[in-house]
VOGU-3710 file (C-alpha; in Angstrom, 3 decimals, decimal comma):
1> mmlvwatwla> 0,000/0,000/0,000  2,872/2,357/0,774  4,361/1,753/-2,685  1,071/2,663/-4,385  0,813/5,877/-2,378  4,441/6,837/-3,075  3,981/6,191/-6,806  0,796/8,265/-6,880  2,529/11,058/-4,975  5,488/11,096/-7,373
11> fscvrwakwa> 3,313/11,261/-10,486  1,052/13,878/-8,911  3,999/16,102/-8,010  5,260/15,975/-11,587  1,799/16,789/-12,933  1,365/19,654/-10,460  4,814/21,024/-11,322  3,934/21,083/-15,040  0,644/22,833/-14,243  2,377/25,388/-11,987
21> wscfsfggyw> 5,033/26,148/-14,625  2,388/26,642/-17,318  0,521/29,073/-15,051  3,752/30,894/-14,187  4,885/31,269/-17,779  1,474/32,086/-19,290  1,767/34,788/-21,934  5,457/34,265/-22,468  8,207/33,947/-19,969  10,211/36,841/-21,439
31> vqkkkkdkll> 8,109/39,925/-22,026  9,470/42,387/-24,577  9,424/46,043/-23,723  7,608/48,181/-26,268  9,174/51,462/-25,168  12,496/50,451/-26,677  10,916/49,939/-30,078  9,371/53,391/-29,992  12,653/54,953/-28,908  14,548/53,218/-31,687
41> ksddktksds> 12,059/54,450/-34,284  12,258/58,023/-32,999  16,072/57,838/-32,999  16,021/56,749/-36,626  13,846/59,736/-37,527  16,114/62,204/-35,734  19,197/60,710/-37,397  17,645/60,987/-40,849  16,503/64,560/-40,098  19,951/65,620/-38,928
51> tss> 21,702/64,058/-41,927  19,352/65,638/-44,445  19,875/69,179/-43,082
//
């Protein structure tokens, strides 16, 4: 009986760990910052403006 319980506990822990990781990493583990993209685009505009003058 102890072996059955230990086997169930081991499989349940693995299943719960997979569930917890999927909840933790929902929506992407690494979130990209959008401010950088906007800054890079505005920098490109200012560089092209300064070179054309």
